[in-house]
N, C-alpha and C positions, 0 to 999 in steps of 0.2 A: 348560418345561425338564425334562429327563430326569434331572438330577443327582441327585435323591433315590433313584434306582434303582441306585446304584452297586454294590449287592450282587448285581446280576444282569448277565448279559452284555448290553452296551449294544445290540447288534444285536437280541436278543430283545426288549428294551424298546421299540425302534423298531417292531418287528413288532407289538407289542401296541398300540402307539399308533395305527398305521394301521389296524389291524383295528378299533379302537374308533371311529375317524373313519368307516369305511365303515358300520359297524353303526348308528351313530347318524344317518347320512344327510348328514353334513357333506361326505364324499366320495361322489359319486354314481356309479353304473354308467356307465362310459365317460368319466368326468371324468379329466382329465391331472393328474397330481401335479406339485407344483413340482420344479425341477431338483434334483439331489442336493445340489449345494453350498448352495442356499438352504435345503433342508430341514434340512441338517446344521446350519447357522447357527441356524436356529429352534429346534431342539431342544437345541442346545449339546452336539453329539456330533461325532465325526469322519466324514468322508465315507466312510471305509472301513466304518464300522458302518452307514451308510445303505445303501451299495452291498450289503452282506452281507443286510441286512433285505430289500432289493428283491429279491434273488436267492431268497431263502427264499419271499417272498410269491408270486413268480412260479412256483415249483415247486409251491406249494400251489394255484396256479391263480387266486389272487386278483388278481394284477396281470398285465398284459400289457406286456413291454418291447418297443418298436418301435425298432430301432436307427435313429438319425437323427431320430427324431420325439419320443421321450419314453416315459414310463411311464404306463399307464392302468389304471383299476379295470376289471377283466375283466367282460364281459357274464354270465358263469357264476356270479358271486358269490352271488346269492340261493340258487341250488341247492345251494352248498356249506354254506350255513347250514341249509338245509331238509331236506336228506337225513337228518341224524341225528335231527332233530326228528320227521319223519315216522315213522321207526322208533320212537321213544319213544312217539308217540301211538298206535301199532298194538300195543302191549304190552298184555296183559291186565290187569295190575295197575294200570294208570293209570285212576283213577276219573274220571267226569265233573266232580265237584266240583273236582278239581285243575285240570282244563283250564279251567274257568270262572274259578277264582281267577287263573290265569296270564293270561287273557284280559283280566281287569279291569285288570290292571296295564299290560299292553301297549296295550290300546285307549284307556285315558286319554291316553297319549302320542300315539296316532294323531290323536285328536280335536284335542288341542292343536296338533299341526303342520298338521293339515287347515285349521284356522282361520287359519293364517298363510300357507299355501301353495296352498291350492285356488284353481283359477280360478272366476270367477262361473258358467261354464257347468257346471262340476263340482258347485258347490253347488246351483244350479237343478236338476240331475239328482237330487240327493238330496232335494230338496223334492218332486219328482215321485214318487219312490219312496216317500216317506212317505205321500203321498195315495194312491197305488196299495195299500199296505198297509191303509189304512182301508177302501177298497173291497172288499178281500178278507178281511176280518175273520172271515166266516162260512165262508170256504173255507181251512181252516187249512193244507192242502198248498201251496196257492199263496201263503198268508201267511207261511209259513215260508221258501220260496224268496226272497221279496222281503226278509225280515228278514235272512238270511244275506247277500244281495247288498248291503244297505245298509251292513253292517260292512265288507265288502270295498271298497265305494266310498269310505268314509270313509278306509280305509288308502290307497287309491289317491291321494286328495286330499292325503295327507301328502307325496306325491312321494318316499317312500323305499321302494325296491324290496325292501329286506330285510323291512320291515315288512308290506309287502303279501303277500310269500311266507309269512310266519309266520301272517298271518290266513287266508289261503287253505288252508294246512296244517291249521288247526284245524277248518275248515268240515265236512269228512268226518265226523270223530269226533262233532262236535256236532249234526249235522243231525237224526238220528233221535230222540236223547234229548231235544233242545230242542223237537222237534215235540210230544213228550209233555207237556212242561212248559207249552207255550202253551195246551194244552187245559185248564189249571187255571183256575177262575172268575176272570174279569178280568185274565188275564196279557196276553192279546193287546192289549187296549185299554191297558194300561199301557205296554206296549211301544212303540205307537205314540206315546203322549204323551211318552215319553222321547225318541224319535227326533225329534219336533217340537222339543223344547227343544234337543237336539244341534244341529239344523239352524239353529235361531234364533241359536244361538251362533256357528256357522260363517258365517251370513249377516252377523251383526254385526260379524264378524272380531274375536270376544271369545274368545281361547284359553281363558281361566280358565273362562268360562261353559260352553263347549263341553266342556271336561274335566270339569267338575262334573256336567253333564247325563249323560255317558257312564258316569261312575263310579256315579253314583246308579242309572243304568239297570241296569248289570251287577251291582251289589249287590242289586237286586231280583230279577234273574235268579238270583243265588246262593240268595237266600232261597226262591225258588220251587223251585229243585232240592233244597234241603233238605226242603221241604214234600213234594216227590214221593218223596224217599228215605224220609221217615217213613212213607209210604202203602205202601211196598213190603213185602212179607211177610219179606224177608231183607236187611236193611240192608248186611250186609257183602258180599253178592254183587251188589250194584247197581254193575255195571261196565260199561265201554264194550265 
């Protein structure tokens, strides 16, 4: 119910509610929303407020209203989230460490959702990717491509198009710098071991285990980044 939000315009509260549902993956791209009367009853608001919210979200490009058919989550939603993110990631003042920290928060959730939603075929593909990484451990350029692909595939296994777009947006800024991090002694082998643990959690359909393994993996990446920063001649200029 949206009654605690009395100090805000009710239609704006409905807009926020629907955006949150889309961002979390509860409402997926292409999915039809409930009828306005049903949504109004669910949220405890007027149909007028819901109608205004739908109109606003349609103007924002997040919803598509098909007369006679209903209201749907627009196919362009991921881009609406990602364009501002891509701009931020391109700014000189964004440090690698900040992206790694954000990635740890986001990817813990993608691993959790992947364990719940991924198909057996998607999990098998991640197992193959992990084996391929081990076979390329002496070829770090190929290794790093597989590493980045692993994280994108976990996101795709979450079946949340917004999370996939966020992870893909991070890959460009990360690729070169994480390639340097993987050259630190033992870093590549540790990455493979963490990936194996993530995949085991996915295979066992254990979201807590998959989340724990992913979090520990990215905590290890963060420590490696800090180690690499410490080796640089000018700490404050270590930027993407």
